[in-house]
MARZAKOL-235150 format. One line per 2 residues: number of its first residue (from 0); their letters; for each residue z negated, y, x negated of N, C-alpha, C, CB. Coordinates in nm, 2 decimals. Glycine has a CB too. Example, Ala and Ser with C-alpha at 12.3 -4.5 7.8 and 13.67 -1.06 7.14 Angstrom:
// residues 2
0 = AS = -0.78 -0.57 -1.32 -0.78 -0.45 -1.23 -0.78 -0.33 -1.32 -0.90 -0.45 -1.13 | -0.71 -0.22 -1.28 -0.71 -0.11 -1.37 -0.79 0.00 -1.29 -0.57 -0.06 -1.41
END
This chain:
// residues 204
0 = MK = -0.03 -0.13 -0.07 0.02 0.02 0.00 -0.06 0.12 -0.08 -0.03 0.04 0.19 | 0.05 0.22 -0.05 0.13 0.31 -0.17 -0.01 0.46 -0.12 0.38 0.35 -0.12
2 = KG = -0.07 0.55 -0.25 -0.19 0.56 -0.20 -0.19 0.72 -0.12 -0.31 0.53 -0.34 | -0.08 0.80 -0.04 -0.08 0.83 0.01 -0.11 0.80 0.19 -0.02 0.86 -0.05
4 = EK = 0.01 0.65 0.20 -0.08 0.47 0.30 -0.20 0.49 0.31 -0.08 0.28 0.21 | -0.27 0.47 0.21 -0.44 0.41 0.20 -0.51 0.55 0.23 -0.49 0.34 0.01
6 = RK = -0.45 0.71 0.22 -0.53 0.79 0.27 -0.54 0.80 0.43 -0.51 0.91 0.22 | -0.39 0.75 0.42 -0.37 0.78 0.61 -0.46 0.67 0.63 -0.18 0.77 0.71
8 = QE = -0.46 0.57 0.64 -0.55 0.49 0.69 -0.72 0.51 0.69 -0.51 0.37 0.61 | -0.70 0.49 0.59 -0.93 0.57 0.53 -0.91 0.64 0.63 -1.00 0.70 0.36
10 = LL = -0.83 0.76 0.69 -0.86 0.86 0.76 -0.84 0.84 0.95 -0.77 0.95 0.69 | -0.85 0.71 0.98 -0.77 0.71 1.10 -0.88 0.59 1.12 -0.58 0.70 1.11
12 = KI = -0.97 0.58 1.03 -1.07 0.45 1.05 -1.14 0.55 1.04 -1.10 0.31 0.96 | -1.19 0.61 0.96 -1.34 0.79 0.98 -1.28 0.80 1.11 -1.31 1.01 0.86
14 = AY = -1.15 0.81 1.19 -1.15 0.93 1.32 -1.19 0.81 1.42 -0.96 1.03 1.36 | -1.15 0.65 1.42 -1.19 0.59 1.56 -1.32 0.55 1.56 -1.12 0.46 1.60
16 = DM = -1.38 0.54 1.44 -1.55 0.52 1.40 -1.62 0.74 1.51 -1.58 0.51 1.09 | -1.60 0.77 1.49 -1.65 0.91 1.53 -1.61 0.88 1.61 -1.62 1.04 1.50
18 = FL = -1.46 0.88 1.68 -1.44 0.93 1.85 -1.50 0.83 1.88 -1.29 0.96 1.94 | -1.61 0.73 1.87 -1.65 0.61 1.93 -1.86 0.68 1.98 -1.62 0.44 1.77
20 = TR = -1.84 0.70 1.81 -1.99 0.75 1.83 -1.98 0.84 1.88 -2.09 0.77 1.72 | -1.94 0.93 1.89 -2.01 1.11 1.89 -1.84 1.11 2.02 -2.01 1.25 1.64
22 = GY = -1.73 1.06 2.04 -1.67 1.06 2.11 -1.57 1.17 2.14 -1.74 1.03 2.18 | -1.42 1.12 2.15 -1.30 1.22 2.12 -1.33 1.40 2.12 -1.19 1.20 2.24
24 = EN = -1.36 1.42 2.26 -1.36 1.53 2.28 -1.46 1.68 2.18 -1.38 1.50 2.43 | -1.60 1.56 2.19 -1.66 1.60 2.10 -1.67 1.62 1.96 -1.71 1.56 2.13
26 = TS = -1.54 1.55 1.85 -1.49 1.51 1.74 -1.40 1.65 1.70 -1.42 1.38 1.77 | -1.41 1.68 1.63 -1.33 1.86 1.61 -1.27 1.81 1.46 -1.48 2.06 1.59
28 = VD = -1.11 1.85 1.49 -1.09 1.83 1.30 -1.16 1.86 1.19 -0.99 1.88 1.23 | -1.19 1.95 1.22 -1.29 2.03 1.12 -1.39 1.90 1.01 -1.42 2.13 1.23
30 = EI = -1.46 1.88 1.14 -1.55 1.77 1.11 -1.54 1.65 1.05 -1.61 1.75 1.18 | -1.36 1.54 1.07 -1.31 1.43 1.05 -1.33 1.52 0.89 -1.16 1.36 1.13
32 = IE = -1.27 1.59 0.87 -1.19 1.66 0.76 -1.28 1.65 0.69 -1.13 1.81 0.76 | -1.45 1.71 0.72 -1.58 1.69 0.67 -1.57 1.60 0.61 -1.68 1.69 0.73
34 = RA = -1.61 1.53 0.69 -1.63 1.36 0.66 -1.56 1.25 0.52 -1.57 1.29 0.81 | -1.46 1.29 0.55 -1.36 1.26 0.49 -1.29 1.31 0.33 -1.29 1.27 0.58
36 = QI = -1.39 1.49 0.30 -1.40 1.53 0.22 -1.27 1.57 0.11 -1.47 1.47 0.21 | -1.20 1.59 0.24 -1.05 1.63 0.24 -0.98 1.80 0.23 -1.01 1.56 0.38
38 = AK = -0.89 1.84 0.18 -0.83 2.00 0.21 -0.78 1.96 0.38 -0.67 2.07 0.07 | -0.82 2.10 0.40 -0.78 2.05 0.54 -0.59 2.01 0.59 -0.85 2.18 0.63
40 = GT = -0.49 2.08 0.50 -0.36 2.06 0.45 -0.37 1.92 0.39 -0.31 2.19 0.33 | -0.49 1.84 0.39 -0.41 1.67 0.32 -0.39 1.63 0.45 -0.52 1.54 0.21
42 = YY = -0.48 1.66 0.56 -0.51 1.65 0.73 -0.38 1.68 0.76 -0.62 1.75 0.81 | -0.36 1.77 0.81 -0.19 1.84 0.86 -0.08 1.79 0.80 -0.17 2.01 0.82
44 = YH = -0.10 1.68 0.69 0.03 1.67 0.58 0.09 1.51 0.66 -0.04 1.65 0.37 | -0.08 1.38 0.71 -0.08 1.30 0.78 -0.06 1.33 0.90 -0.17 1.25 0.77
46 = FQ = -0.12 1.43 1.01 -0.14 1.44 1.16 -0.09 1.57 1.23 -0.30 1.43 1.19 | -0.01 1.57 1.27 0.00 1.75 1.32 -0.09 1.78 1.42 0.15 1.80 1.38
48 = SK = -0.15 1.71 1.45 -0.22 1.76 1.61 -0.32 1.66 1.59 -0.12 1.75 1.79 | -0.51 1.68 1.67 -0.63 1.53 1.69 -0.57 1.42 1.75 -0.79 1.55 1.80
50 = EQ = -0.40 1.43 1.88 -0.40 1.42 2.00 -0.27 1.31 1.90 -0.38 1.55 2.13 | -0.24 1.34 1.83 -0.14 1.22 1.77 -0.21 1.14 1.62 0.04 1.30 1.73
52 = ML = -0.28 1.19 1.60 -0.46 1.09 1.53 -0.46 1.02 1.66 -0.66 1.19 1.50 | -0.53 0.99 1.78 -0.62 0.97 1.87 -0.50 0.82 1.94 -0.67 1.13 1.99
54 = EE = -0.36 0.91 1.85 -0.23 0.81 1.96 -0.24 0.72 1.87 -0.04 0.87 2.01 | -0.29 0.75 1.66 -0.29 0.65 1.65 -0.35 0.54 1.56 -0.21 0.66 1.64
56 = VI = -0.47 0.63 1.61 -0.58 0.49 1.66 -0.53 0.38 1.76 -0.72 0.55 1.75 | -0.50 0.45 1.87 -0.50 0.35 2.00 -0.39 0.23 1.87 -0.41 0.44 2.21
58 = DM = -0.32 0.28 1.88 -0.22 0.19 1.77 -0.28 0.07 1.74 -0.19 0.25 1.62 | -0.41 0.11 1.56 -0.43 0.03 1.55 -0.48 -0.03 1.55 -0.42 0.02 1.52
60 = MI = -0.60 0.00 1.66 -0.63 -0.11 1.78 -0.54 -0.20 1.85 -0.68 -0.05 1.87 | -0.44 -0.20 1.85 -0.38 -0.26 1.93 -0.30 -0.36 1.81 -0.30 -0.16 2.03
62 = DS = -0.26 -0.30 1.76 -0.23 -0.39 1.59 -0.30 -0.49 1.60 -0.28 -0.31 1.44 | -0.48 -0.44 1.59 -0.53 -0.55 1.57 -0.56 -0.67 1.66 -0.61 -0.51 1.52
64 = ET = -0.59 -0.56 1.77 -0.63 -0.69 1.90 -0.45 -0.78 1.85 -0.67 -0.60 2.16 | -0.39 -0.69 1.88 -0.20 -0.85 1.87 -0.26 -0.94 1.75 0.03 -0.75 1.77
66 = EM = -0.25 -0.92 1.64 -0.31 -1.04 1.56 -0.40 -1.12 1.56 -0.34 -1.01 1.47 | -0.50 -1.07 1.66 -0.56 -1.18 1.75 -0.57 -1.27 1.82 -0.59 -1.18 1.78
68 = AE = -0.44 -1.23 1.88 -0.36 -1.25 2.01 -0.26 -1.36 1.92 -0.26 -1.07 2.09 | -0.18 -1.35 1.85 -0.13 -1.42 1.81 -0.18 -1.50 1.69 -0.04 -1.36 1.80
70 = QI = -0.33 -1.60 1.69 -0.41 -1.62 1.58 -0.43 -1.76 1.74 -0.55 -1.47 1.50 | -0.43 -1.73 1.86 -0.46 -1.77 1.98 -0.35 -1.84 2.00 -0.49 -1.68 2.08
72 = IR = -0.24 -1.79 1.98 -0.14 -1.87 2.02 -0.12 -2.01 1.93 -0.02 -1.78 2.02 | -0.10 -1.97 1.80 -0.10 -2.11 1.75 -0.29 -2.19 1.69 0.02 -2.08 1.59
74 = MD = -0.36 -2.23 1.77 -0.49 -2.28 1.81 -0.45 -2.41 1.89 -0.58 -2.16 1.90 | -0.50 -2.49 1.89 -0.42 -2.65 1.91 -0.59 -2.61 2.07 -0.44 -2.86 1.69
76 = IT = -0.52 -2.49 2.15 -0.60 -2.52 2.30 -0.50 -2.54 2.40 -0.70 -2.38 2.35 | -0.50 -2.52 2.52 -0.42 -2.57 2.61 -0.40 -2.44 2.65 -0.46 -2.69 2.72
78 = VP = -0.26 -2.41 2.77 -0.18 -2.32 2.81 -0.30 -2.19 2.86 -0.07 -2.39 2.94 | -0.27 -2.29 3.01 -0.44 -2.16 3.08 -0.53 -2.09 2.95 -0.60 -2.28 3.18
80 = QK = -0.65 -2.18 2.89 -0.73 -2.14 2.74 -0.56 -2.05 2.64 -0.82 -2.35 2.63 | -0.51 -2.05 2.61 -0.49 -1.96 2.52 -0.39 -1.80 2.60 -0.40 -2.05 2.40
82 = IV = -0.33 -1.86 2.71 -0.30 -1.73 2.83 -0.45 -1.66 2.89 -0.22 -1.81 2.99 | -0.57 -1.68 2.91 -0.68 -1.60 2.88 -0.73 -1.56 2.77 -0.75 -1.65 2.92
84 = GI = -0.70 -1.67 2.59 -0.74 -1.57 2.49 -0.69 -1.42 2.45 -0.72 -1.64 2.39 | -0.53 -1.45 2.51 -0.43 -1.34 2.46 -0.49 -1.22 2.54 -0.26 -1.37 2.50
86 = LS = -0.49 -1.25 2.69 -0.56 -1.13 2.78 -0.74 -1.05 2.77 -0.54 -1.20 2.92 | -0.77 -1.16 2.73 -0.94 -1.13 2.67 -0.89 -1.00 2.53 -1.06 -1.34 2.55
88 = SM = -0.82 -1.08 2.42 -0.77 -1.01 2.30 -0.77 -0.85 2.29 -0.63 -1.06 2.28 | -0.66 -0.80 2.41 -0.53 -0.73 2.42 -0.69 -0.59 2.52 -0.33 -0.84 2.55
90 = KP = -0.78 -0.64 2.56 -0.90 -0.60 2.66 -1.01 -0.52 2.56 -0.97 -0.75 2.74 | -1.05 -0.38 2.56 -1.09 -0.27 2.46 -1.22 -0.38 2.43 -1.13 -0.08 2.51
92 = AE = -1.33 -0.39 2.31 -1.44 -0.37 2.36 -1.51 -0.30 2.42 -1.47 -0.38 2.32 | -1.60 -0.34 2.43 -1.75 -0.21 2.51 -1.75 -0.13 2.44 -1.92 -0.23 2.52
94 = TE = -1.77 -0.13 2.28 -1.77 -0.01 2.25 -1.65 0.09 2.19 -1.86 -0.03 2.17 | -1.54 0.01 2.25 -1.46 0.12 2.25 -1.44 0.20 2.38 -1.34 0.06 2.21
96 = QP = -1.49 0.17 2.47 -1.51 0.22 2.53 -1.49 0.41 2.63 -1.58 0.16 2.49 | -1.54 0.49 2.46 -1.59 0.61 2.52 -1.39 0.62 2.48 -1.75 0.73 2.42
98 = IK = -1.30 0.55 2.42 -1.19 0.62 2.41 -1.12 0.54 2.44 -1.15 0.68 2.31 | -1.16 0.51 2.54 -1.04 0.45 2.70 -1.03 0.53 2.85 -1.11 0.29 2.77
100 = DT = -1.19 0.59 2.72 -1.25 0.69 2.93 -1.15 0.81 2.90 -1.50 0.79 2.98 | -1.13 0.80 2.75 -1.02 1.01 2.69 -0.88 0.97 2.79 -0.93 1.04 2.42
102 = LF = -0.78 0.81 2.74 -0.68 0.80 2.82 -0.65 0.85 2.99 -0.67 0.68 2.80 | -0.83 0.79 3.04 -0.78 0.83 3.17 -0.79 0.97 3.21 -0.85 0.76 3.27
104 = KP = -0.79 1.05 3.12 -0.80 1.23 3.13 -0.68 1.26 3.21 -0.79 1.33 2.98 | -0.69 1.34 3.27 -0.59 1.40 3.34 -0.47 1.48 3.23 -0.68 1.50 3.45
106 = EN = -0.53 1.50 3.17 -0.44 1.58 3.06 -0.41 1.49 2.92 -0.53 1.74 3.01 | -0.44 1.37 2.97 -0.41 1.27 2.89 -0.28 1.17 2.93 -0.53 1.19 2.88
108 = VL = -0.24 1.19 3.04 -0.18 1.13 3.16 -0.01 1.11 3.02 -0.16 1.27 3.36 | 0.04 1.15 2.98 0.17 1.07 2.88 0.08 1.01 2.81 0.29 1.16 2.77
110 = MH = -0.03 1.03 2.71 -0.04 0.90 2.60 -0.11 0.86 2.70 -0.10 0.90 2.44 | -0.13 0.77 2.83 -0.17 0.69 2.85 -0.05 0.59 2.89 -0.27 0.72 2.93
112 = YK = 0.06 0.72 2.98 0.16 0.62 2.98 0.19 0.56 2.82 0.28 0.69 3.06 | 0.18 0.64 2.77 0.27 0.57 2.60 0.19 0.43 2.59 0.23 0.70 2.39
114 = VR = 0.04 0.42 2.54 -0.01 0.29 2.52 0.03 0.17 2.61 -0.15 0.29 2.53 | 0.01 0.22 2.73 0.05 0.10 2.88 0.18 0.06 2.85 0.05 0.18 3.08
116 = QK = 0.29 0.14 2.80 0.44 0.09 2.78 0.43 -0.03 2.63 0.57 0.26 2.73 | 0.33 0.11 2.53 0.32 0.00 2.44 0.20 -0.14 2.45 0.31 0.07 2.31
118 = LI = 0.12 -0.16 2.50 0.08 -0.27 2.60 0.20 -0.36 2.57 0.07 -0.21 2.78 | 0.26 -0.37 2.71 0.31 -0.44 2.81 0.44 -0.44 2.66 0.32 -0.36 3.00
120 = YT = 0.54 -0.40 2.58 0.61 -0.43 2.49 0.55 -0.54 2.43 0.62 -0.32 2.41 | 0.43 -0.52 2.39 0.35 -0.63 2.26 0.27 -0.78 2.33 0.19 -0.52 2.18
122 = LT = 0.21 -0.72 2.45 0.20 -0.85 2.48 0.32 -0.94 2.53 0.10 -0.86 2.58 | 0.43 -0.84 2.64 0.49 -0.96 2.66 0.56 -1.09 2.59 0.54 -0.92 2.72
124 = PL = 0.64 -1.04 2.44 0.69 -1.18 2.40 0.51 -1.29 2.32 0.84 -1.14 2.24 | 0.45 -1.22 2.37 0.31 -1.33 2.29 0.23 -1.40 2.42 0.16 -1.20 2.19
126 = LS = 0.30 -1.32 2.56 0.29 -1.42 2.66 0.42 -1.51 2.76 0.19 -1.34 2.76 | 0.51 -1.44 2.70 0.65 -1.53 2.77 0.65 -1.64 2.63 0.85 -1.42 2.80
128 = DV = 0.55 -1.67 2.48 0.59 -1.77 2.42 0.47 -1.93 2.54 0.53 -1.73 2.22 | 0.35 -1.83 2.56 0.31 -1.90 2.60 0.30 -1.99 2.73 0.27 -1.85 2.58
130 = IK = 0.36 -1.94 2.82 0.42 -1.95 2.92 0.61 -2.08 2.91 0.42 -1.80 2.95 | 0.62 -1.99 2.79 0.74 -2.11 2.76 0.67 -2.27 2.71 0.84 -2.03 2.62
132 = EG = 0.59 -2.24 2.67 0.48 -2.41 2.69 0.43 -2.49 2.76 0.39 -2.43 2.67 | 0.43 -2.40 2.87 0.31 -2.44 2.95 0.50 -2.47 3.04 0.14 -2.31 3.02
134 = VN = 0.55 -2.43 3.05 0.74 -2.44 3.15 0.75 -2.63 3.08 0.96 -2.25 3.05 | 0.75 -2.65 2.96 0.72 -2.76 2.83 0.66 -2.87 2.86 0.64 -2.71 2.73
136 = EG = 0.54 -2.81 2.91 0.50 -2.92 2.97 0.47 -2.97 3.14 0.40 -2.93 2.92 | 0.58 -2.92 3.19 0.53 -2.88 3.34 0.40 -2.87 3.41 0.60 -2.95 3.41
138 = LF = 0.33 -2.77 3.32 0.28 -2.64 3.39 0.31 -2.60 3.55 0.32 -2.53 3.31 | 0.41 -2.49 3.45 0.53 -2.40 3.53 0.62 -2.42 3.56 0.59 -2.33 3.49
140 = EC = 0.74 -2.35 3.63 0.87 -2.40 3.66 0.93 -2.27 3.69 0.87 -2.51 3.79 | 0.95 -2.22 3.63 1.06 -2.10 3.61 1.14 -2.10 3.51 1.01 -1.98 3.61
142 = DN = 1.23 -1.94 3.52 1.36 -1.87 3.42 1.29 -1.78 3.42 1.52 -1.83 3.46 | 1.38 -1.71 3.32 1.37 -1.57 3.35 1.23 -1.53 3.27 1.37 -1.55 3.52
144 = IP = 1.18 -1.61 3.25 1.03 -1.61 3.14 0.99 -1.45 3.16 1.07 -1.65 2.93 | 1.04 -1.37 3.07 1.01 -1.22 2.98 0.97 -1.11 3.09 1.16 -1.17 2.88
146 = ER = 1.14 -1.12 3.14 1.14 -1.04 3.32 0.99 -1.05 3.36 1.24 -1.15 3.47 | 0.96 -1.22 3.41 0.88 -1.24 3.52 0.73 -1.17 3.45 0.88 -1.41 3.58
148 = VK = 0.71 -1.21 3.32 0.60 -1.17 3.28 0.56 -1.00 3.23 0.60 -1.26 3.19 | 0.63 -0.99 3.19 0.66 -0.80 3.19 0.61 -0.74 3.37 0.90 -0.75 3.15
150 = ML = 0.70 -0.80 3.52 0.66 -0.76 3.58 0.48 -0.79 3.67 0.76 -0.78 3.62 | 0.45 -0.91 3.57 0.30 -0.98 3.63 0.26 -0.83 3.56 0.20 -1.17 3.58
152 = LI = 0.30 -0.76 3.42 0.17 -0.67 3.34 0.13 -0.56 3.40 0.22 -0.60 3.20 | 0.31 -0.54 3.47 0.31 -0.41 3.51 0.19 -0.42 3.69 0.51 -0.36 3.52
154 = IS = 0.25 -0.51 3.75 0.18 -0.51 3.87 0.05 -0.53 3.82 0.23 -0.61 3.97 | -0.04 -0.58 3.75 -0.16 -0.62 3.67 -0.17 -0.47 3.67 -0.15 -0.72 3.52
156 = DA = -0.17 -0.43 3.59 -0.17 -0.29 3.51 -0.18 -0.19 3.66 0.01 -0.27 3.41 | -0.08 -0.19 3.75 -0.09 -0.09 3.81 -0.13 -0.09 3.92 -0.01 -0.05 3.82
158 = TF = -0.22 -0.25 3.92 -0.30 -0.26 4.06 -0.49 -0.30 4.02 -0.21 -0.41 4.17 | -0.56 -0.30 3.89 -0.66 -0.35 3.84 -0.70 -0.21 3.74 -0.63 -0.49 3.78
160 = NE = -0.64 -0.14 3.70 -0.64 -0.03 3.56 -0.62 0.16 3.65 -0.42 -0.08 3.42 | -0.53 0.12 3.82 -0.54 0.27 3.81 -0.63 0.34 3.92 -0.40 0.32 3.81
162 = GT = -0.70 0.23 3.95 -0.79 0.30 4.09 -0.86 0.17 4.12 -0.68 0.36 4.25 | -0.92 0.22 4.24 -0.96 0.11 4.30 -0.92 -0.05 4.38 -1.00 0.16 4.35
164 = FS = -0.98 -0.13 4.38 -0.90 -0.27 4.43 -1.00 -0.36 4.52 -0.84 -0.38 4.28 | -0.96 -0.45 4.55 -0.99 -0.54 4.66 -1.03 -0.68 4.59 -0.87 -0.55 4.76
166 = EQ = -1.09 -0.75 4.64 -1.14 -0.87 4.62 -1.01 -0.92 4.71 -1.32 -0.91 4.68 | -0.97 -0.89 4.81 -0.80 -0.96 4.86 -0.75 -0.92 4.74 -0.69 -0.89 5.01
168 = DI = -0.79 -0.80 4.70 -0.61 -0.81 4.58 -0.59 -0.88 4.51 -0.57 -0.71 4.48 | -0.70 -0.98 4.47 -0.75 -1.01 4.32 -0.65 -1.16 4.36 -0.97 -1.03 4.28
170 = FV = -0.72 -1.19 4.47 -0.72 -1.32 4.51 -0.51 -1.34 4.55 -0.86 -1.33 4.67 | -0.50 -1.17 4.66 -0.32 -1.19 4.65 -0.24 -1.22 4.51 -0.25 -1.04 4.71
172 = FI = -0.28 -1.11 4.40 -0.23 -1.16 4.27 -0.21 -1.26 4.22 -0.29 -1.14 4.21 | -0.33 -1.28 4.21 -0.35 -1.44 4.15 -0.22 -1.55 4.23 -0.55 -1.51 4.23
174 = DM = -0.24 -1.54 4.38 -0.12 -1.62 4.46 0.05 -1.59 4.42 -0.12 -1.56 4.62 | 0.07 -1.45 4.38 0.17 -1.45 4.34 0.16 -1.45 4.15 0.23 -1.33 4.41
176 = TE = 0.07 -1.46 4.11 0.14 -1.47 4.01 0.16 -1.66 4.00 0.07 -1.38 3.89 | 0.09 -1.74 4.06 0.13 -1.87 4.07 0.28 -1.92 4.13 0.03 -1.92 4.13
178 = KL = 0.29 -1.80 4.20 0.45 -1.85 4.29 0.55 -1.84 4.19 0.51 -1.74 4.44 | 0.53 -1.70 4.12 0.61 -1.65 4.01 0.65 -1.73 3.91 0.56 -1.55 3.94
180 = LG = 0.53 -1.80 3.89 0.52 -1.90 3.78 0.57 -2.06 3.82 0.36 -1.90 3.74 | 0.56 -2.08 3.92 0.61 -2.20 3.97 0.50 -2.26 3.93 0.74 -2.26 3.93
182 = AE = 0.38 -2.22 3.97 0.29 -2.31 3.92 0.22 -2.39 4.08 0.16 -2.22 3.81 | 0.10 -2.44 4.05 0.03 -2.56 4.16 -0.07 -2.45 4.15 -0.03 -2.76 4.12
184 = KG = -0.11 -2.43 4.33 -0.23 -2.30 4.36 -0.33 -2.35 4.31 -0.28 -2.25 4.51 | -0.40 -2.29 4.30 -0.49 -2.32 4.19 -0.46 -2.31 4.01 -0.51 -2.46 4.22
186 = TM = -0.40 -2.32 3.98 -0.36 -2.33 3.80 -0.40 -2.24 3.78 -0.22 -2.34 3.72 | -0.39 -2.11 3.82 -0.41 -1.90 3.77 -0.53 -1.85 3.80 -0.30 -1.77 3.87
188 = SF = -0.69 -1.98 3.92 -0.74 -1.90 3.92 -0.81 -1.83 3.83 -0.77 -1.92 3.99 | -0.84 -1.89 3.73 -0.96 -1.82 3.61 -0.91 -1.68 3.60 -0.95 -1.90 3.42
190 = IY = -0.77 -1.59 3.65 -0.77 -1.50 3.59 -0.86 -1.43 3.69 -0.63 -1.45 3.54 | -0.96 -1.46 3.81 -1.08 -1.34 3.89 -1.15 -1.34 3.75 -1.21 -1.39 4.05
192 = DL = -1.18 -1.46 3.68 -1.31 -1.40 3.59 -1.27 -1.29 3.47 -1.38 -1.54 3.50 | -1.12 -1.27 3.45 -1.06 -1.17 3.31 -1.08 -1.05 3.41 -0.85 -1.21 3.23
194 = ID = -1.07 -1.03 3.52 -1.04 -0.90 3.55 -1.20 -0.84 3.62 -0.89 -0.90 3.66 | -1.16 -0.73 3.50 -1.26 -0.60 3.48 -1.35 -0.54 3.68 -1.12 -0.43 3.38
196 = KS = -1.44 -0.57 3.72 -1.48 -0.55 3.85 -1.50 -0.42 3.87 -1.60 -0.62 3.87 | -1.53 -0.32 3.79 -1.63 -0.26 3.78 -1.60 -0.13 3.91 -1.66 -0.22 3.61
198 = DM = -1.43 -0.16 3.94 -1.37 -0.05 3.97 -1.36 -0.14 4.13 -1.23 -0.01 3.86 | -1.40 -0.17 4.15 -1.38 -0.29 4.20 -1.48 -0.21 4.44 -1.50 -0.47 4.03
200 = EA = -1.41 -0.25 4.55 -1.45 -0.20 4.64 -1.53 -0.29 4.65 -1.38 -0.17 4.71 | -1.66 -0.18 4.72 -1.84 -0.27 4.76 -1.79 -0.32 4.92 -2.03 -0.12 4.78
202 = VE = -1.85 -0.44 4.91 -1.86 -0.47 5.05 -1.93 -0.44 5.21 -1.89 -0.54 5.04 | -1.85 -0.38 5.23 -1.96 -0.34 5.36 -2.04 -0.42 5.44 -1.90 -0.30 5.46
END
């Protein structure tokens, strides 16, 4: 790794730590520069703005999660276990919640969209490989696998990450997933436990 790239990665790690401990809004560029003990010009050589830095911190998080997901694919476990592992590996850790909260602020709608697109772009080939494995084993029966996976990810994101949803929404999503992949009823029921239910509508 070249010296300039190494310095940039060091800055991203510092920003990552500060965004988590202090919050993105409460961390200034000057504080990052002070923590890194660099000149202001060095910072702006690598990043045009704090917003760009946040975007690259998120890219760093996704890259780390992708490596974990690729390791799971190579493991000697069942197809459903691989699906669970991949989806779980791509969820932000609890400690990373401050960064996730920043993305959902109205002023960050474009950044949120870009992160969502990158996640779908990253997850689609990984999950497609696992679904193909399931087809070979007779667990699924479908064609156009990448397109089906992409559609599932888009619907999942819009349903469970964009506002409140009901328990019935979860059951319908599971049923739809099984039909889209040509799986027997109950095959994908494990999805229920993967979904963050903090935004689920309270039952009256």
